[in-house]
N, C-alpha and C positions, 0 to 999 in steps of 0.2 A: 589460435591467437590467445587462448586462455592458459595462463601459467599456473598450474596447480601447486607446484613446488615453491615457487618464489613470487607468486602473485597473491593479491587479495582484492576484496570488494569493499565498498564503503556504503553504509546506510546512514542517512541523516534524517532525524525525526523532527518534524514541526508539529507540535501537539495541539494546534488550534483549529477550530472549525467554525463556520458561520453559525451553526447550531448542532446539537447532538441528535443524530438519527435514532429512531425508535429501537432499531436492532443492534446498535453499536456497543461494543465493549472494548474498543481500542483506547489507547492513551490519547484522548482528545478532550478539549475543553472549549466551551463557547467563547469566541473572541471578545464578545462584549464584556465578559467578566475580567479579562486579562489584557485589555488593550494597552494599558499603561505599563505593562511588564514585558511587552514583546521585545523591546530593545535590550532590556536587561537579560532576557532569555538568549538573545542573539550574542550578547557579550560572552555569556557562559559557553554557548555553543561554539563560538569561534575559538575559545580557549581550548576546548576539547578537540576541535578540528586541528589546531596548530600542534597539539601534543601528538595526535595520530600521524600527521604529516612528517614530523621529525622522527618519530619512532620507526616509521616504515619508509624512510627516504631511500633505502637501498632495495626496496621491493617494488614490484610492478603493480600499479593500480589498474585493474581490468574493467571494473564497472562501478558506477555510482548510481544510487537510487535515493532520491529525496521523497520521503513519504510522510505519513502522519496518522491522524489528523488530516488537514488539508493545507499543503505548503502554500497554495495561492491565497490563503487568508493573509499572508504577509502583503504589505502594500508594495508598489513597484520599486520604491527606493530600498526597502528592506530586502526584497528579492535580489535586487542588483547588488546590494552589499554582500549577501550570502554567496552568490555566484562568483563575485570578484574574489572573495576570501578563498573559495575552493580553487579557483583558477591560479591564484598567486601562491597557494600552499603546496599544491601537488604537481608532480610531473605527469601530464596526461597523455604522453605519447603512446602508452600501451593501453589506454582506456578505449574499449571497443563499444561501450554503451553508457550513456548518461540519460537517465530517466527522471522526469519530474512528474509526480502525481498531481496534476492540476485538479483532478477530482471533480468537485462540485461546480456546476455552471454559475451558481450565485457568488462564487469567489473569483471568477475569471473576468479580466478586463483586457482590452486591447493593449494598454500600456504594459501590463504584466506579461502578456504573451510576447510583446516586442522585446522586453528585457530578457526573457529566456532565449529568444532567437538571436539577439544581437551579439552575444558573446561567442557564438559559433561552436559551442561545446555540448549544448543540450540537444540531443537528436530524437528523443522519444518522450512523448507526454501521454498522460491518461486523461480522458474526459469521461467521467463515469455517471451515466444516467441512472443506473440500477433498474429503471423501468421507464417506459414511455407512456405510462398511464397517469394522467393528472390526478385522478382520485387517489391513487396509491402514493404518489409523491406527497400529497397533502396529509395522508394518514401517517406516513413515516417521518414527517417533520422536515421535509426538504423544502426550503423556501425559494423554489424556482419553478418555472413552468416548462412544459415540454418544448415550447417554442424557444425558450432560453437555451436548451440543449442544442437545438438545431443552429441557432444563431452563433453560439460560441464555437461550435464545431466548424461551421463555415468560416468564421473569423480565423481560426487556427490554420485552416487550409490556405486561406488567402495570404497569411503572413509567411507561409512556406513550410509548415510542419508536414513531413511526408511519412511519419511513423506515429500514428495515433492509436492508442488502445482505448477500448470502451469496456466497462464492466456491467454485467447484468446480474440480478439475483432472482432465482426461481423460488417460488414459495412465499412471496411477500403477502402480507395480510389481505384477505378477501380477493386475491387475484385468481382468475380462472385460466384454464388452458387457452381459451380464446384471447384473453388479455395478453398472454405471453406471445401468442402468434402475431397479434397486432404490433406488439413491441418489436418483435424480430423483423417484421415487414418494414417498420420505420428505420431500424438500424441498417437493414440491407440497403435502403435508399441512400444512406449516408456513406456506406462502404468504408468502415474503419479498417486499419491495417492488421489489427488483432482484436480479439474479443475474449474476455474471460467470463465464464458463466459459473456463478456460485450457487450452490444449493444453500438455502437459508440455514444458518447455524443459530440455534437458540442458546445464546450465551447467558449464563446466570446473572452476569453483571449488567446486561442490557435492560433498558427501560421497558422494552416489549415483554421480556420474560417476566419481569417483576409485576407489570400491569396485568398480564394474563393470569398469573398465579393468584393475584388478589381477586380478580373477577371470578375465577373458578371457585375460590373459597366462598365467595358471596353467592355462588350458584347462578351467576349471570352469563357464563360462557360455557357452551357445550364443547367438550373436547372431541375433536375429530378422531376417528379411529386411526391407528397407525397404518392400516391397510389403505384407507382412503387417502391419507396424506401421501403415502408412498406412490400410489397410483397416479395422483395428480402431478407430483414431482417427476415421476418417470416420464410422463407424457411431455412435460415442459422441457426436460433435459434432452429427450429425443428430438423434439422440435428444434431446439437450439443447435444440436449436432447437424441436423439436416440443413438448416439455414446457413450455418457456418460453411458447409460444403458448397452451397450455392454461391456464397460470397468469395469462394476460392481460398478459404481458410482451413488449414490442417491442424489437428490437435498436436500440441507439442509438450504440454506438461499437465499433470494431474496430482491433486493432493486432497487428503481428507482432513477434516477438523473434528474436534469433539462436538457432540450434540447437534450434528447436522441431521435435519429431519429426514427420515427414511434411510439413514446411513448412506446417503449419496456422496458425491465428491464435487470438487471444483475443477473445471477443465479450462485450460488456455488454448485458444485457436489462433493461428497467425498465417499471414501470407509468407511465401518463401523469403528468407532473409529478414523477416520482421518479428521473429520470435523474441520474447523478452529474456535476454541473457541472464539478467540478475535473478529472475524468477527460477530459471533452471539451476543456477548456482546455489541458491538458498535451499532448494529441494534436494540437490545431490549431496550436499554436505561434504564436498571434496575440497572446497576452498574456504579459507578463513574469511569471515565477514565481520568487519569492525564497524560497530554501530555507535553513533554519537547522538546525544539528545535525550530528553526526558522519556523514560520508559523504554529506551533502546536496549536491545539484547545482543551483545557481542558473542560470536561463536568462533572459536579458534580451533582449527583442525590440527591435531598433534602429528608431527612428522614421524615416520617410522624409526628414525634414529633417536627419538626421545621416548621416555617412559614416565608417565604420570599415573600413579595408582589411585584409584577411587577408594577413599577411606571406608565407604559404606560396604562395597562389594569385594574389595581386595583385588579387583581386576584392573588391567590397564585402561585408561580413558582414551578414547579416540577424539573426543571433542570436549573442550572446557568452555564455560560460559561466564560472562560478567554482565550483570543486570544493572542498569541505571535506575535510580528512583523515578517513580512515575509522576509524583507531585511537582508541579512547575516551580513553586517557591523553594521547595527542598532542593530541587536540581540546581537552581541559581545559587542558593546559599552554600551548597555542599559540593560545588563543581570540583574543587581541589581534591576532595575525597573520591569523587567519581574517577578522576584522572589517576589518582594513586592506585585505586582498585584495579583499573584497567592496566596500569603499568606493572603491577604485581603479576597479573595474569599473563601479559605478553612477555614478561621476563622469563617465565617458564617455557 
């Protein structure tokens, strides 16, 4: 059902979060600072969505992923506005997956879930606890409880979502192998349709990396040996694999990031027919992914009948990229420039 020659996927970025997690380096900004600019952001985003829909009207849209940030920081009316815009702009008859990363439980309400469900096009959502240890949630700056995770997950099931992904992170601050096992036991009780297990990546831009660096410089933080970190992570990842198997989830994709502790990887597990198609497509790099929104990165796969030479290497390019500015105000004020830049790329 995926058309690699004449198809494409769409990523829509919502760069707002209830608060910034300790480990985060993504394009995300606390909603409290930008509350009065969200509608202006959506105005600009809709303009870019419209351009993409017109530019690709003769191609098949195979998958849509709304990520961030946390898309459910939008209120119910704003979410409804965004879904309606997508529904009215694109021919969705070839769309085999529409994912919304609901993400943090402190951003999810019943009316927002009902908005996502009522349009009949959003089939997959993520509810991402990262951990089921309250002490860790407090440390990493997540303003919700373990019970909130259970409550929101149950609410999504009651509303009718039958394809729910959950994310976990192995190696969060002060967590032990026993903590990870307890988290996995609780996840097993909820029985998500897919589970993504990340090994913690120490990104330079994250608050956690900056704070740890300062603490080490002050001599306040003993740095664990690489062997000790790797051993703990290895046990956590093996546990996750075993629990996934118990839940009837099979591994379907794997990827590595820079600066992952112990040089481990992120692995997605899923029930049969519940694998995240967009996740596979973005890793395969065989289909163009058009990305809209602040900080979004478009990747266009060059067809065999076209040749674009890389000026640095002199070799033909297989993929060309267009990056949108990360800053929200810049994105809003320079949206025409973002569209023009994307237009030049897509013209090639």
